[in-house]
C-alpha positions in Angstrom: -1.6 -19.6 6.8 0.0 -16.3 6.0 0.5 -14.8 2.6 4.1 -15.5 2.8 3.3 -19.3 3.8 0.9 -19.3 0.8 3.8 -18.3 -1.5 6.2 -20.6 0.1 3.6 -23.7 -0.3 3.0 -22.6 -3.8 6.7 -22.6 -4.6 7.0 -26.1 -3.0 4.1 -27.5 -5.1 5.6 -26.1 -8.3 9.0 -27.5 -7.4 7.3 -30.9 -7.5 5.0 -30.3 -10.5 6.4 -27.7 -12.9 9.4 -29.0 -14.9 12.0 -26.4 -15.7 11.5 -27.1 -19.4 8.1 -25.3 -19.0 9.9 -22.0 -18.1 9.0 -20.0 -14.9 6.3 -21.2 -12.8 3.2 -19.0 -12.2 3.4 -16.5 -9.4 0.8 -14.8 -7.1 -0.4 -11.4 -8.1 0.0 -8.4 -5.9 -3.2 -7.5 -3.8 -5.9 -6.6 -6.3 -7.4 -3.3 -5.4 -10.8 -4.1 -6.9 -10.7 -0.6 -8.5 -9.6 -2.0 -11.9 -10.2 -4.9 -14.1 -9.8 -8.4 -12.6 -6.3 -9.6 -13.4 -6.1 -12.2 -16.1 -9.9 -12.9 -16.0 -10.1 -15.2 -19.0 -7.4 -17.6 -17.7 -8.0 -20.5 -15.2 -6.3 -20.5 -11.9 -6.4 -20.3 -8.1 -7.3 -17.3 -5.9 -6.9 -16.4 -2.2 -8.5 -14.1 0.0 -6.8 -12.6 2.9 -7.7 -10.6 6.1 -4.6 -8.4 6.4 -1.8 -11.1 6.1 -3.9 -14.1 7.0 -5.4 -16.3 4.3 -9.0 -16.9 4.9 -10.1 -18.8 1.8 -8.4 -20.5 -1.2 -10.6 -21.2 -4.4 -10.2 -22.0 -8.0 -11.6 -20.9 -11.3 -11.2 -23.6 -14.0 -11.5 -23.6 -17.8 -11.4 -20.5 -20.0 -14.3 -18.3 -20.8 -17.2 -18.8 -19.9 -15.4 -19.7 -16.6 -11.8 -18.9 -15.5 -10.9 -16.5 -12.7 -13.1 -13.7 -13.8 -16.3 -15.5 -13.9 -15.7 -17.4 -10.8 -14.8 -14.2 -8.9 -17.7 -12.4 -10.3 -20.1 -15.3 -9.3 -18.9 -15.9 -5.7 -16.6 -13.1 -4.5 -17.3 -9.8 -5.9 -20.1 -7.5 -7.3 -19.3 -5.0 -10.0 -20.2 -1.4 -9.7 -19.8 -1.3 -13.4 -18.1 -3.4 -16.0 -14.4 -3.4 -15.6 -14.6 -2.0 -12.0 -14.7 -0.8 -9.4 -15.8 -3.8 -7.5 -17.0 -4.6 -3.9 -16.8 -7.8 -1.9 -20.0 -9.8 -1.4 -21.5 -9.6 2.0 -20.2 -13.0 3.1 -16.6 -11.8 2.5 -17.0 -8.3 3.9 -18.3 -10.1 7.2 -15.2 -12.3 7.2 -13.0 -9.1 7.1 -11.4 -9.9 3.8 -9.0 -7.0 2.9 -7.2 -8.5 -0.2 -7.8 -10.8 -3.1 -4.8 -12.5 -4.8 -4.8 -14.5 -8.0 -2.5 -17.0 -9.7 -3.3 -17.7 -13.4 -2.3 -20.9 -15.1 -2.1 -21.3 -18.8 -5.1 -23.4 -20.0 -2.9 -26.2 -21.3 -1.7 -26.8 -17.7 -5.1 -26.3 -16.1 -5.1 -29.9 -14.8 -2.8 -28.6 -12.1 -5.4 -26.2 -10.7 -7.4 -28.6 -8.5 -4.2 -30.2 -7.3 -2.7 -26.9 -6.3 -5.9 -25.8 -4.6 -6.1 -29.1 -2.6 -2.4 -28.8 -1.8 -2.6 -25.3 -0.4 -5.8 -26.0 1.6 -4.3 -29.1 3.2 -0.8 -27.6 3.7 0.4 -26.8 7.3 -0.2 -24.7 9.3 -3.9 -25.7 8.5 -6.9 -25.1 6.5 -8.0 -21.5 6.1 -11.0 -20.6 8.2 -13.5 -20.1 5.4 -12.5 -23.5 3.8 -13.5 -25.2 6.9 -17.0 -25.7 5.6 -16.0 -28.0 2.8 
């Protein structure tokens, strides 16, 4: 799955599950440089890791503090050089050639959509991201 396919699949999911009355659906962040603070760390959401333009892993960070995207990324994806950045990828992700981390935060009152979005994206054609194969 490419980053463009990830964005298209996300749009398709929200077309089905995000009523217009709720306003604009959440959007994927730009590539996070890991040199600054984690984008919206206190919010729950979904994250994707990519090798160049190819998505290699999709995961989720649910609930607010003490969970959410920031805690999930800190626990499983990155190591902090110091609080607030810069960060480095954990060895597993470096070995997988990850070059970018992308986040999509969802307001906590709609967090029930997070596991559904993660499952939808992992199972969406053109196939499961390679690092999600182990599930």
